[in-house]
Each structure stands twice: as structure tokens, then as C-alpha cells.
C-alpha positions as CSV (number, residue, x, y, z in Angstrom):
1,X,79.7,84.7,94.7
2,X,80.2,82.9,91.9
3,X,80.1,79.0,91.4
4,X,83.2,77.2,92.9
5,X,83.2,74.9,89.5
6,X,83.3,78.2,87.1
7,X,86.5,79.6,89.5
8,X,88.2,75.9,88.9
9,X,88.9,74.8,85.2
10,X,91.1,71.7,85.2
11,X,93.9,70.6,86.9
12,X,97.3,71.1,84.9
13,X,99.3,68.2,85.0
14,X,103.1,68.7,83.9
15,X,106.7,66.7,85.3
16,X,107.1,69.7,87.4
17,X,103.4,69.4,89.0
18,X,103.5,65.9,89.3
19,X,106.7,66.4,91.6
20,X,105.0,69.0,93.6
21,X,102.5,66.7,94.8
22,X,104.6,65.4,97.5
23,X,104.9,69.1,98.9
24,X,101.5,69.2,98.6
25,X,101.0,71.6,96.0
26,X,98.5,71.1,93.1
27,X,98.2,73.1,89.7
28,X,95.2,73.8,88.9
29,X,94.1,76.5,85.3
30,X,91.5,78.8,86.8
31,X,89.5,81.4,85.6
32,X,91.4,84.9,84.2
33,X,89.3,87.0,87.0
34,X,89.4,84.7,90.0
35,X,91.0,86.4,93.1
36,X,93.0,84.3,95.8
37,X,91.1,84.4,97.9
38,X,88.3,82.9,95.3
39,X,90.4,79.8,94.4
40,X,91.8,79.0,97.6
41,X,87.7,78.8,98.8
42,X,86.9,76.9,95.9
43,X,89.2,74.5,96.4
44,X,88.8,74.2,100.2
45,X,84.9,73.3,99.0
46,X,85.6,71.0,95.9
47,X,88.4,69.3,97.2
48,X,87.4,69.2,101.3
49,X,91.0,70.2,102.3
50,X,92.4,72.9,104.1
51,X,94.7,75.1,101.6
52,X,97.4,76.9,103.1
53,X,98.8,79.2,100.4
54,X,97.9,80.4,96.5
55,X,100.3,81.4,94.1
56,X,99.3,83.2,90.6
57,X,100.6,83.5,87.7
58,X,99.0,84.8,84.2
59,X,100.3,83.5,81.1
60,X,100.0,85.6,78.2
61,X,98.2,83.4,74.5
62,X,101.1,82.7,71.9
63,X,101.1,83.9,68.6
64,X,100.0,81.3,66.3
65,X,100.2,80.9,62.6
66,X,98.1,78.8,60.1
67,X,99.0,79.3,57.0
68,X,98.6,83.0,56.1
69,X,96.3,83.6,58.9
70,X,97.9,85.3,62.3
71,X,96.0,84.6,65.2
72,X,96.7,84.4,69.3
73,X,95.9,82.0,71.4
74,X,94.0,83.1,74.6
75,X,95.4,84.5,77.8
76,X,95.4,81.9,81.2
77,X,95.9,82.2,84.6
78,X,97.8,79.2,86.5
79,X,97.5,78.4,90.7
80,X,100.0,76.8,92.6
81,X,97.9,75.9,95.6
82,X,99.4,74.0,98.5
83,X,96.9,72.3,100.8
84,X,97.9,71.0,104.8
85,X,99.0,67.5,104.5
86,X,99.4,67.8,108.7
87,X,95.5,68.1,109.3
88,X,95.4,69.2,113.3
89,X,92.3,70.2,115.1
90,X,91.6,73.8,115.0
91,X,92.3,74.8,118.6
92,X,91.1,78.7,119.4
93,X,89.4,80.9,122.6
94,X,85.8,82.4,123.2
95,X,84.9,85.4,124.9
96,X,85.1,83.6,128.5
97,X,88.0,82.8,127.8
98,X,87.0,78.8,127.5
99,X,89.3,76.8,124.8
100,X,87.1,75.3,122.4
101,X,88.6,72.4,119.9
102,X,87.6,72.1,116.0
103,X,87.7,68.6,114.6
104,X,86.8,69.1,111.2
105,X,88.0,66.5,108.6
106,X,90.2,67.6,106.7
107,X,92.1,65.0,103.6
108,X,95.4,65.5,103.1
109,X,95.5,64.9,99.8
110,X,93.9,65.0,96.5
111,X,92.6,62.2,95.2
112,X,89.8,63.8,92.1
113,X,93.0,65.2,90.5
114,X,93.3,63.6,87.5
115,X,96.2,60.4,88.3
116,X,97.0,58.9,91.3
117,X,100.5,58.4,93.1
């Protein structure tokens, strides 16, 4: 089990990611070896939000050139995380058929994303 701070590297802020925030979608640069389940658990732990869906994309490094020297930038992974903006209490049944309500408080937005709305 890895630490959540090692999985989530930084927020990825662009015009498109700013527009997606209204729909509850946040974009992060994550560790290349991280799975969707690890990303979901890290976001829920760091920001106290309920994650509904995670989309990931792998990007290859671009070829760069500085004078005679040639090289590549590093490969990286991007994750688009959709959070639950309408947090309702969770209701489930126990073995005896009794209903149990879990009133866990989740946030409906991520305030520490690097900017404010």
C-alpha cells in the first residue's frame, strides 16, 4: 500500500480542466504505476470527497532538442476524477433486514485545487 501523497503528484490546470470543474471533474497528474483504485482511494483520503469515476490516460514524452543534443521529456499519466457533487447518506441493509443509514460527510468540491471558482 502506497501513500496517497506519492500517488497524486499535482493538479493539472488548463482551460478545459477549468470548464470541467462545473461538472465535478478534476484533473491530476498521477504516478505512472498507479491504478484507478489507488487513485480513487488517494483522492478520497486527501480531499474528503466521494469519487464516482476515474479516467486515466498515459502520455509519452515528447522529443526535444537543445542544440546538437537530443532527448525526450518524461512519460506521465493524467487522471480525470469525477466526484459526487450531490452527496446523500448511504442506506444499506444488514443481515437481519434492518436498514442502516451512514451519514458520512463528504465535501462537494475540492477547494485545494490551486484556484477558486
